[in-house]
N, C-alpha and C positions, 0 to 999 in steps of 0.2 A: 623583498620577502626574506624573512629569517626562517631558516629551515626548521627551527625548534618549535615553531608556533603553528597551530591550525590556521587555515585560511580564514575561516569564520568560527568564532566562538561566542555563544551566548551563555550567560551565567545567571541562574536563579531569577529568570524573568517572571514578573507578576503583573497582571493587568486586571483591574476591577471595572465593571460597568454597573452603575446603579446598585451598588452593594453586592453584586454577584461576581465571584471570582471566575474569570473567563480563561485566564492563563495562570497556572498555579505552580510556581517554582520550577520553570522549565529551563533545563541546561542542555546544550548541544554543541558539538564540535565537528567541523567538516574540514578534511585535509585538502590540499590543492589537487584539483582534477577529479575529486570524488563526487558522486551523486548520492545525496541523502533524501529519502522521502519521508515527509511527515504524513503519516497515514492515520485516518480515523473518520468516524461518522460526522455528518454535518453538525455544526454547533459545538464541536469539541475544543475549539480554540486555535486550530492550526492556521487559519487565514489571519487571525489577529496576530499571532506570533510572526507571521511573514510580514505583515504591515509594520510591526514594530522594528524588525530588522531593516526594512526598507527606509524607515524614517518618516513614514506617513502617519504613524501613530506613536504614542509615547508610553513607555512602561511606567508602572508605579514603583517598581523595585527591580534591581538587577542591572547587568551591564552587557554591552555588546562590543566585541573586539574583532578587528580585521587585521590579520598578520601580526597579532600580538599588541596592536595599538588600540587604545580605547576610542571608540567612535560615538558612544552614547551611554550615559547613565541617567539618573533622574535630574541632573543639573546641567552637565556638559552635553553638547549635542552637535556633532558634525552634520551639516546640511545634507539632505538625501543625495543631491547631485554631486557631492564630493566624496561619496563612500565607495566608489568603484563597484557599484552594485547595479545589475540590470534587472528588469522586470518584464515578465510576460504573463498576461492574464487571459482569462477565458474569452473575453470579447475582442481581443486583438488590439483594439483602440488605435487603429490606423487613422491618419488624417485624411478625410475624404476629398479635400481640395488639393492635396499634394499627389504628384505622380508616385509610382512605386519607387523609382530611383530617389526622389526627394524624401520619401518616407524613410527609406533605409539610411540616407545621409543626414537625417535631421539632427542626430546627436553628435555629429562630427564637426570639428572646427575647420575653418578655411572656406574658400570659394567653392562653387559647384564643381568647377574644373578640378580643383585640388582634391575634392572628395571622390571624384569619379573612379579612380583605380580601386579604392577600397569597396565602394558601392558595387562596381562591376564584378569584382572578385567574389563578393558574398552572394550576389544574385546568381552568378554562375554556379556556385556551390550548392545553392538550393534549387537549381534548375529553372530559374525564372529570368534569365538574361533578356529574353525577347519581350518581356513585359515592362522593361525599365521606364517607358514613357506612357504606360497605361495608368488608369486610376483604380483605386481599390474596388469600386463597385463593379468593375469589369472582370474581377477575379472570383473564382470559386472560394468556398470556405477553406479548403485545404491550401490553396495558393495564398490566401490572406494570412493564414497561420505561418507559412514559410516566410512571407515578407515581414511579419511581426518578429519572427526569430532573427532574421537578418538585421533588422533595425536594432534589436536589443543587443546583438553581438557586436555591431559595428564599432562602438567606442572602445571595445576591448575590455569589458568589465572583468574583474577577477572572480566575481560571484554572480550567479544568475539565480533569481528567485522566480519560481513558476507556480502560479495559483490555478489549479485545474485547467491547464492550458489546452487540453485535447477534448474536453467534455462536450464541446459544441460541434465536434466533427462527426461525420458519418462513420458508422462502425467499420465500413469497408476500407476507409482511408486511414483510420486512426493508428493501426499498428505500423503501417509504413511510415507515417509522419513522425510517430514517436521514435522509431529507429533512426530516421534521418536526423532528427533533432539531437538525439543522444550522440550520434557519430560526430556531428558538427561541434557540439559543445566539448566533447572529449578532444577533438582535433585542436580546438582553441586552448585547451588546458583550463577551462573554466570550472570552478567548483559550483555545484548545483544543489539548491534546496527546492524540492518539488513537493507541493501540497496536493494530495489526492485523497478521495474516499474510496478508490477502486484498488483492492488488493492485487489484482492481476497487473495493473499498471505499475504499482510500486515494485512488484517482484520482477517485472520485465526491465525496469529502468535503474533500480537502485543498487548501489554498493552496500548501503546500510539503510534499514527501515527503522524509523522511530514511531512506534505505535502509540497514538494519543487518545485519551479518553477523559472527558470531563475536566479538561484543562491541564491534565498531567500526562507526562510520558510514562507509560506503564511498562514498556519493554523496548529495548534497542538491540539491534544485531543484524547480521547478514540475512538476506531473505530465507536461505535454507534453514538457519537456526531459529528464526522467528516462527517459521511454519512448523518445524519439527520438534521444537522445544518451547511451546507457548507458556507464557507466565501464568495464565488462568483460563478458565472455561470460556470467557468472553473473547479471549485472544484466538482460541481455536475456532469459535463460531464466526469471527470476523472474516476468516479466510475461506470458509466453506460451510456447507450444511454439516450438521453434526447429529449423531445419535447419542442418547444419554441413558445410562443405567444408574440407579441409586441403590445403595446398600448400607448395611449396618456392620460395623467391624466387630469381630470376635477373634481374639488371639492374633491380632495383626493381619487377619484375613477377612474378606467380605465375600459372601456367597452371591452368585448371580446365575441365571439360566445358562450362561456360557462357561460356568465353572468358577473356581475361586480366584480372587485377585489379591495380591499382596497390598497391604496398607500399613507399612512400618511406621511406628511413631504415633499412630492414632489409637487412643485408649478404647477399651471395650465400650460398646454403645455409641461410639462416634459415627457420624454419618459421612459417607463419601459419595462422590459423583464420578462415574467412569464414562469418559467421552471418547468417541471414535468416529471417524469420517466414513461416509457411505462407500468409498472405494476400498475400504479395508474390511468390508463384510463379504464373506465367502458364502456361496450358495451351493448346497448339495441337493440332488434329487432324492437321495435314498440313504443318507448317513454313511455312505461308503466312498466319499470323495469324487463321486461322478456328478458333475454339474458344470455350469458355464465359467465359473471362476473359483475353483476350490482354493482355500486359503492356507498357506503354510503357517507354522507356528500358532495353530489354532487350538483352542481348548474344546470344551464340551459343545456338541451341536445343540441348538435350540429350535423348537418347532414353530414355524410361522405359516400363515395362509396369505397367499397373494391377494392384495387389495386393489392394486392398480399398477399397470406397467406402461411406460411411455418411451418412445424412441426419440432421442435427442440429436441424432446425427452420428457422432462418433461413439456414442454410448447409449445405454438404456438405463432409465431410473425405474426401480421396482420397489413398491411399498408393501411391507408385510405387516399383518396384524399378528402379534405374538401371542402364543397360546398361554404363556405363564401369567401375563397380567393385562393383556388387551392393548398394550402400547403398540405404537407403530415404529418400525425400524426400516430405514431406507438403505437400499443397496444400489451402487453404481456398477454397471456391468459393461465392459467394452463391447462394441458392435451391437448387433441386433439380438435382443433377448426379450421376448414379449409373451410370458406365460399368461394363461387365462386367469381371470379373477377366480378365487376359490381353490386354486392349486396349492396343495400342501408341499412344503419344502423345509429343509433343515439348514439353518444358518450357523456360520462360525465367524469368529472375530480374530483378527491378527493381534496377538498379545503385544507384539513389539510396536504396535501403532496405536495403543490405547493410552490415554492420559487419565491419571487418577488424581482427583482434587479433594481436599477437605471441604465439606459442604459449609461448615461454619465460617471459615476464613477465606475460602477460595484458593488457598495456597496449594501448589503442586506437591504431590507426594511422589509420583513416579511419572516420568515422561520419556 
């Protein structure tokens, strides 16, 4: 490896199917040992991008480089098995006729005896040493996932591609196996590109998130930055429920029931959308800051009537029908807070957690 190059770099990848652009000028770089998540809804092109990098599909334009060396353009192509790239998919794809040990050792060179130290070491690290002579059908889904991980890591690939690898697992197992997988990949120094449609999974695992939509990467950055400085309204909504206010700009200000919001650079008459998350809504009983979650940095209180309240375990969701326009605003309140339908309350919004976007272009004005 030459230190000046990313471990994996894709440049301006394009892929068309039946006249439809599925991957549209995608570029991405991953440094040694880093985890990058391609995050986006189903059908946005992320799995196709992964297949192109793996060499099982061919791009129509663009190049792929590993440690600075070209491995694929539209003419030259290093075979998939020579790219030092491992693959883990949702269905695990274990060989049913091979034992756990033989599955893990499948991609290694040498005799069964020569493979045994590496196989044994990996099975010990995933806690499955005692299953070395068992067959995949004798294992649970979580155990099969660990075997698939050990098999993918065994040849020592410099890059691991993972396509929704945890989506088939029981929710109770998923977090633990994700953490174990990440720890093992970090220990091996493997660069990881993970495809997922789950924002929580991306934030839990990634050093960097590449948010993908309609074949394009619309935003890249650390999880904190993607969440707290979204590129557009759709980016906010992908990570959580949102509340939305619309307003017309006059003198770089727009009036709302929660007070005025700045909209610099928007001409008079321009339309803006103000987006905020339910956890940033404060609730007052009486407009004097007495309530379950009074909000700092709040503007004008607005009157709402409780429409529905639900307890979700660690928090409660409360929907309010707003007096000013009949819209519904949702608030998330820690712990148990279940006011009766019809109760009148006053809501405030954290100004430092509101995002203001131009309605015509979707571009951010203030985040």
